[in-house]
N, C-alpha and C positions, 0 to 999 in steps of 0.2 A: 763141763762138756758131757759128763756121764748123764747128768740130769736131762740135758737137751736130747740125748739119744733115747732115753726112756720116754720122754714126752712125745717125740716124733714117732717112735715105734708104736706107742699107744694110739696116736692119731692115724697112722697108717692102718692099724687094725680096725679102728672105728670106721674109717672111710671105706675100707673093704667090706665091712658088715653092712654099711649103709648102701653101698652100690649093689650088693647082693640082694638086700631087701627090696630095693627099687626094681631090680630086674625080675625078681620072683613075683612081685606084685604087678608087673607090667605097667608101671605108672610113669608116664612121660613127665609128669609134674615133679616126680622125685628123681628121675634119671638125670635130667639136665642139671639141676643144682648139685646133685651128688657127684656127677662127672666133673663139673667145674671145681668143686671142692677137692676132688681127688687129684686133679691137675695141680691145684695150688699147693696141696700137701706134698705131692711128688716133687715139684720144683724146689720147694723149700727144704724138704727133708732129705733129699738125695745127697746133697753135698755133706750133710752132717752124718748121715748113716753110712754112706758107702765111699767117701773120699779116700780113706786109707786103703780100702780094698782095690779101688781103681788105680791108685798110685802104685801099689805093689804089682798089680797085673801089668801095668804099663812098663814098670821097671823090668819085669821078667820078659816081657815081649821085646824090649830093646836089647836085653842081654842075648836072647835067642837069635835075634836078627843079626847082631854082631858076630855071634858064633857061626851062624850059617854063612855069612859073608866071608869070614875067615876060612871056613872049610871050602867054600867055592873058590876062593883065591888060591888055596893050596892045591886043589885039584886042577885048576887051570894053568898053574905054573909048570 
């Protein structure tokens, strides 16, 4: 799993550089393929790189929501 994270991190960096180069050169011929490549890397890399962070964020949000609901219930009683 760690190797996949390293590979996807490197791919995200390379795609970012490629998109920046395409934008700096104002080349439509490079912008379109680099944009498509960026989307492909994004959709494949996002679950590998950020799934744990999203799960933690979602768990914290659910916990806060439950706490707010409990506080609201106490105030309304």
